[in-house]
VEXDREN-2710 file (C-alpha; in Angstrom, 1 decimal):
% VEXDREN-2710
k/r/px/py/pz
1/MET/0.0/0.1/-0.1
2/ALA/1.5/3.6/-1.1
3/LEU/1.7/6.2/2.3
4/PRO/-0.9/8.1/2.4
5/PRO/-0.8/11.6/0.1
6/ILE/0.8/13.6/2.8
7/LEU/3.5/11.2/3.5
8/GLN/4.7/10.9/-0.4
9/ASN/6.8/13.8/-0.5
10/LEU/9.0/14.3/2.2
11/LYS/12.9/14.4/1.3
12/LEU/14.1/11.7/3.8
13/PRO/11.6/8.7/5.0
14/LEU/11.8/10.5/8.9
15/ILE/9.6/11.7/11.5
16/GLY/11.3/13.7/13.9
17/SER/9.4/12.4/17.2
18/PRO/7.4/14.4/19.7
19/LEU/9.9/15.2/22.3
20/PHE/8.5/16.5/26.1
21/ILE/9.0/19.6/27.2
22/ILE/12.0/19.6/24.0
23/SER/10.0/20.1/21.4
24/ASN/8.8/23.9/20.3
25/PRO/7.9/25.7/17.1
26/ASP/10.9/27.0/16.3
27/LEU/12.7/22.7/15.8
28/VAL/9.1/21.7/14.5
29/ILE/9.5/24.6/11.5
30/ALA/13.6/23.8/10.9
31/GLN/12.6/19.8/10.3
32/CYS/9.6/20.6/8.6
33/LYS/11.9/22.6/6.0
34/ALA/14.5/20.9/6.2
35/GLY/11.7/17.9/4.5
36/ILE/11.2/15.2/7.5
37/VAL/7.8/15.7/9.5
38/GLY/8.3/17.8/12.8
39/SER/6.0/16.9/15.6
40/PHE/5.6/18.7/19.4
41/PRO/3.8/17.3/22.1
42/ALA/0.0/19.6/22.2
43/LEU/1.1/19.5/26.1
44/ASN/4.4/21.2/25.4
45/ALA/2.2/24.6/24.9
46/ARG/0.7/25.6/28.1
47/GLU/-0.2/29.5/29.7
48/ASN/-1.3/30.3/32.6
49/ASP/-4.7/30.3/33.7
50/GLY/-6.4/33.6/31.9
51/ASP/-4.1/33.6/29.3
52/PRO/-4.3/33.3/25.5
53/ILE/-4.1/29.4/24.6
54/LEU/-0.7/28.9/23.8
55/LEU/-1.7/25.8/21.8
56/ASP/-3.5/28.1/19.3
57/GLN/-0.4/30.5/19.1
58/TRP/2.1/27.9/18.5
59/LEU/-0.3/26.3/15.7
60/THR/-0.9/29.6/14.1
61/ARG/3.0/30.6/14.0
62/ILE/4.0/26.9/12.5
63/THR/1.1/27.1/9.7
64/GLU/2.0/30.9/8.7
65/GLU/5.6/30.1/8.3
66/LEU/5.8/27.0/6.6
67/ASP/3.6/28.4/4.1
68/ARG/5.6/31.7/3.3
69/TYR/8.4/29.0/3.0
70/ASN/6.3/27.4/0.8
71/GLN/5.4/30.4/-1.2
72/ALA/8.6/31.0/-1.6
73/ASN/10.3/27.7/-2.6
74/PRO/7.4/25.9/-4.8
75/ASP/9.5/23.2/-5.9
76/SER/11.1/21.9/-2.6
77/PRO/8.0/22.7/0.0
78/ALA/8.2/21.8/4.0
79/ALA/7.3/18.5/5.1
80/PRO/4.2/18.4/6.6
81/TYR/4.1/18.9/11.2
82/ALA/2.2/16.7/13.4
83/VAL/0.7/17.1/16.9
84/ASN/1.0/14.4/19.6
85/GLN/-2.0/14.1/21.6
86/ILE/-1.6/12.0/25.1
87/VAL/-4.5/10.1/25.4
88/HIS/-4.2/8.9/28.6
89/ARG/-7.6/9.6/30.9
90/SER/-5.3/11.8/33.3
91/ASN/-5.0/14.5/30.3
92/ALA/-7.6/16.6/31.3
93/ARG/-6.6/19.0/28.0
94/LEU/-7.3/16.4/25.6
95/GLU/-10.7/17.8/24.2
96/ARG/-9.8/21.1/24.5
97/ASP/-6.8/20.6/22.2
98/ILE/-8.3/18.0/19.6
99/GLU/-11.0/21.1/19.4
100/ILE/-8.1/23.3/19.0
101/CYS/-6.2/21.0/16.3
102/VAL/-9.3/20.7/14.1
103/LYS/-9.5/23.8/14.2
104/HIS/-6.2/24.4/12.3
105/LYS/-6.7/21.4/10.2
106/VAL/-3.4/19.3/12.1
107/PRO/-2.2/17.3/8.8
108/VAL/-1.1/14.7/11.1
109/TRP/-1.8/13.6/14.1
110/ILE/0.7/11.2/16.5
111/THR/-1.5/9.7/19.7
112/SER/0.3/8.0/22.6
113/LEU/-1.3/5.6/25.5
114/GLY/-4.5/4.8/24.2
115/ALA/-6.5/4.2/21.3
116/ARG/-9.5/5.7/20.9
117/ALA/-11.7/6.3/18.1
118/GLU/-12.9/9.5/18.8
119/VAL/-9.5/10.9/18.2
120/ASN/-8.9/9.4/14.9
121/GLU/-12.4/10.5/13.6
122/ALA/-11.1/14.1/14.9
123/ALA/-8.0/13.9/12.7
124/HIS/-10.2/12.5/9.6
125/SER/-12.7/15.0/10.1
126/CYS/-10.4/17.9/8.9
127/GLY/-8.6/15.7/6.5
128/GLY/-5.6/14.5/8.8
129/ILE/-4.5/11.3/9.6
130/THR/-3.3/9.2/12.8
131/LEU/-0.2/7.1/13.4
132/HIS/-0.8/5.7/17.1
133/ASP/2.8/4.6/18.6
134/VAL/2.6/0.8/20.0
135/ILE/5.3/-1.7/21.5
136/ASN/3.9/-4.9/20.2
137/ASP/1.2/-6.5/18.0
138/ARG/-1.5/-6.6/19.9
139/PHE/-1.3/-2.7/21.0
140/ALA/-1.1/-2.5/16.8
141/HIS/-4.3/-4.2/16.1
142/LYS/-6.3/-2.3/18.9
143/ALA/-4.8/0.9/16.9
144/ILE/-6.0/-0.2/13.6
145/GLU/-9.4/-2.0/15.1
146/LYS/-10.4/1.8/16.5
147/GLY/-9.5/3.7/13.2
148/ALA/-6.1/4.9/13.4
149/ASP/-4.1/4.9/10.2
150/GLY/-0.8/3.8/10.8
151/LEU/1.5/2.9/13.1
152/ILE/4.6/4.3/15.4
153/ALA/6.3/1.0/16.2
154/VAL/8.2/1.8/19.0
155/SER/11.1/-0.8/19.8
156/ALA/14.1/-1.9/22.2
157/GLY/16.4/1.2/22.4
158/ALA/14.1/3.9/21.4
159/GLY/14.1/7.3/23.8
160/GLY/11.6/8.5/26.6
161/HIS/8.5/5.6/26.8
162/ALA/10.2/2.8/24.8
163/GLY/8.9/-0.8/24.3
164/ALA/11.1/-4.0/25.2
165/LEU/10.6/-5.9/21.6
166/SER/13.6/-6.0/18.9
167/PRO/12.9/-3.9/16.1
168/LEU/13.1/-6.7/14.0
169/ALA/10.9/-8.7/15.6
170/LEU/8.5/-6.0/15.9
171/VAL/7.9/-4.7/12.2
172/GLN/7.7/-8.3/11.1
173/GLU/4.7/-9.1/13.1
174/ILE/3.0/-5.8/12.6
175/ARG/3.7/-6.8/8.5
176/ALA/2.5/-10.0/8.8
177/TRP/-0.7/-8.6/8.5
178/PHE/-0.8/-4.8/8.3
179/GLU/0.1/-2.9/5.2
180/GLY/-0.5/0.5/6.0
181/PRO/2.2/3.2/7.1
182/VAL/4.5/1.9/9.8
183/PHE/7.2/4.4/11.4
184/LEU/9.8/2.7/13.4
185/SER/11.3/3.9/16.4
186/GLY/14.5/2.5/18.0
187/SER/18.0/3.9/18.5
188/ILE/17.5/5.8/15.1
189/ALA/20.0/8.2/14.5
190/THR/22.3/7.4/11.4
191/GLY/21.4/7.2/7.9
192/ASP/22.3/4.0/7.9
193/SER/20.1/3.0/10.9
194/LEU/17.5/4.9/8.9
195/LEU/17.7/2.4/5.5
196/ALA/17.9/-0.6/7.9
197/ALA/14.7/0.5/9.3
198/GLN/13.1/0.0/5.1
199/ALA/15.1/-2.8/5.0
200/MET/12.8/-4.3/7.8
201/GLY/10.0/-3.3/6.2
202/ALA/9.1/0.4/7.9
203/ASP/8.3/3.1/5.3
204/GLY/10.8/5.0/7.6
205/GLY/12.2/5.9/10.8
206/TYR/11.5/7.8/14.0
207/MET/13.9/10.0/15.3
208/GLY/14.2/11.8/18.9
209/SER/16.9/11.4/21.1
210/ALA/19.7/13.4/18.4
211/PHE/17.3/16.3/18.0
212/ILE/17.9/16.8/21.6
213/ALA/21.2/17.8/21.0
214/THR/20.3/20.4/18.7
215/THR/20.1/24.8/18.6
216/GLU/16.7/24.9/18.3
217/ALA/15.5/22.2/21.0
218/ASN/14.4/23.3/23.9
219/ALA/16.8/21.4/26.9
220/ALA/19.1/22.7/28.9
221/GLU/22.5/22.9/27.5
222/ALA/24.2/20.6/30.4
223/TYR/21.4/17.7/28.6
224/LYS/22.5/18.8/25.4
225/GLN/26.3/17.9/26.4
226/MET/25.4/15.3/28.0
227/ILE/23.8/13.6/25.0
228/VAL/27.0/14.3/23.2
229/ASP/29.2/12.8/25.6
230/SER/27.2/9.2/26.2
231/GLY/26.7/6.5/24.2
232/ALA/24.5/3.2/24.5
233/SER/25.7/2.0/27.5
234/ASP/24.9/5.3/29.4
235/ILE/21.3/4.5/29.1
236/VAL/18.4/2.8/31.8
237/TYR/15.8/1.1/31.3
238/SER/13.3/2.2/34.2
239/ASP/9.6/2.5/34.7
240/LEU/10.0/4.4/38.0
241/PHE/9.5/8.1/36.9
242/THR/6.4/8.1/34.8
243/GLY/4.6/4.3/35.3
244/VAL/5.5/3.5/32.1
245/TRP/8.9/1.6/31.0
246/GLY/11.3/4.1/29.4
247/ASN/15.1/4.7/28.5
248/TYR/16.9/7.2/30.5
249/LEU/20.5/9.0/30.7
250/LYS/22.2/6.8/34.1
251/PRO/24.3/10.3/34.8
252/SER/21.3/12.2/34.9
253/VAL/19.7/9.7/37.3
254/ALA/23.0/9.2/39.3
255/ALA/23.0/13.3/39.7
256/ALA/19.6/13.3/41.5
257/GLY/20.8/10.8/43.9
258/MET/19.7/7.5/43.4
259/ASP/21.6/4.3/41.7
260/PRO/20.9/3.8/38.1
261/ASP/22.1/0.2/38.2
262/ASN/19.3/-0.4/41.4
263/LEU/16.2/1.3/40.6
264/GLU/12.6/0.9/42.5
265/ARG/9.6/0.2/40.3
266/SER/7.0/2.2/40.1
267/ASP/3.1/1.9/40.8
268/PRO/1.0/2.6/37.4
269/SER/-1.7/3.4/38.7
270/LYS/-0.3/6.6/39.9
271/MET/0.3/7.9/36.4
272/ASP/-1.1/11.4/35.7
273/PHE/-0.2/13.1/32.7
274/GLY/-2.6/16.2/33.5
275/SER/0.5/18.5/33.5
276/GLY/2.2/16.7/30.8
277/SER/4.4/14.3/32.5
278/SER/3.9/12.3/35.6
279/LYS/7.1/12.8/37.0
280/PRO/7.6/14.2/40.2
281/LYS/9.2/17.9/40.3
282/SER/12.2/16.4/41.8
283/TRP/12.8/14.2/39.2
284/LYS/12.3/17.1/36.3
285/GLU/16.4/17.0/35.7
286/ILE/16.2/13.3/35.1
287/TRP/16.3/13.0/31.3
288/GLY/14.8/10.9/28.6
289/SER/17.4/9.2/25.6
290/GLY/17.5/6.3/23.1
291/GLN/20.5/3.9/23.1
292/GLY/21.7/5.3/19.5
293/ILE/23.3/8.6/21.0
294/GLY/26.7/7.4/20.4
295/ALA/26.5/8.6/16.9
296/VAL/25.7/12.3/18.2
297/LYS/29.4/14.0/18.7
298/GLU/28.3/17.6/18.9
299/VAL/25.4/20.5/19.4
300/VAL/24.6/21.5/15.6
301/PRO/21.0/23.1/14.2
302/ALA/18.2/20.7/13.0
303/ALA/19.2/21.3/9.1
304/ASP/22.7/20.3/9.5
305/LEU/21.9/17.2/11.6
306/ILE/18.8/16.1/8.6
307/ALA/21.7/17.1/6.3
308/ARG/24.3/14.3/7.9
309/ILE/21.2/11.7/7.9
310/THR/20.6/12.4/4.0
311/ARG/24.2/11.9/3.3
312/GLU/24.6/8.7/5.3
313/TYR/21.3/7.2/3.7
314/HIS/22.1/7.5/0.4
315/ALA/26.0/6.5/1.3
316/ALA/24.4/3.1/3.1
317/PHE/21.7/2.7/0.1
318/ASP/25.1/2.9/-2.8
319/ARG/27.1/0.7/-0.5
320/LEU/24.2/-1.9/0.2
321/SER/23.3/-1.9/-3.3
322/GLY/26.5/-3.4/-4.4
323/GLN/26.8/-5.7/-1.2
324/VAL/23.2/-6.8/-2.0
325/SER/24.1/-7.3/-6.2
326/HIS/27.0/-10.0/-5.3
327/TYR/24.6/-12.3/-4.7
328/ARG/22.1/-12.0/-7.3
END
């Protein structure tokens, strides 16, 4: 099955994943102009009581800047943007944020922590498509049954909330029955790993952690530097901080006074995403990251990072083509 029209003209088969706190209009606009889908969690746009609704302002800015860019570059238009909705029952803003996204005709909706038919229907009502993130085949079936157009397969090694399955196994099981859009999440930080995702059967990749170390990202400089300085062995997998299993930087856990190799288990019933994260404020500097960050060597503009990924992707294709031709 061909990708939906909205995803057919990307310059690179890649979605910049929505990063809690970190993804903002600056990063999303830079990603889209460079030819990949830029995204942000709706809950990142937070205002004080009585202030104008920030999500409305963000979507207006993103839409207007990308429209201006497209008018000036008709032969090389920007990629579409996406908004991530946390569909957990504790998200009291969900209904309001859905209405705002419908008003702005958001083209791509990414849903997390629950598959709900009414959210998919809202996206379809304004011409959008929905991609639901899943960590196993059972959740994938549920998402498609409830009307999602495609899937984000979140495998072992992904940043933030992550699954435990090998990307090889996860994509294989989904592709046994589903022909629609599938984007793979899990340690994708190079053009080589992006091409590997497609070789497995995914339509493209879903990359987040590498974008933390970009100039546009709304992350502390210490967080960005920790991404640059760390590798796969510096990641710990735990459910302590949000009630959902995820990957975190060991040095940030240690800095909070805990032993990253001996963490307690959480109580999932206490998850509360009403403010965007269920982490206590005392854990706000425990930083998420995927296992692919060994490829991140410096903090750069998002466009430069995407340019590197693009070069690597084409070089990997050329190299692999030569290798495969040997066996034909």
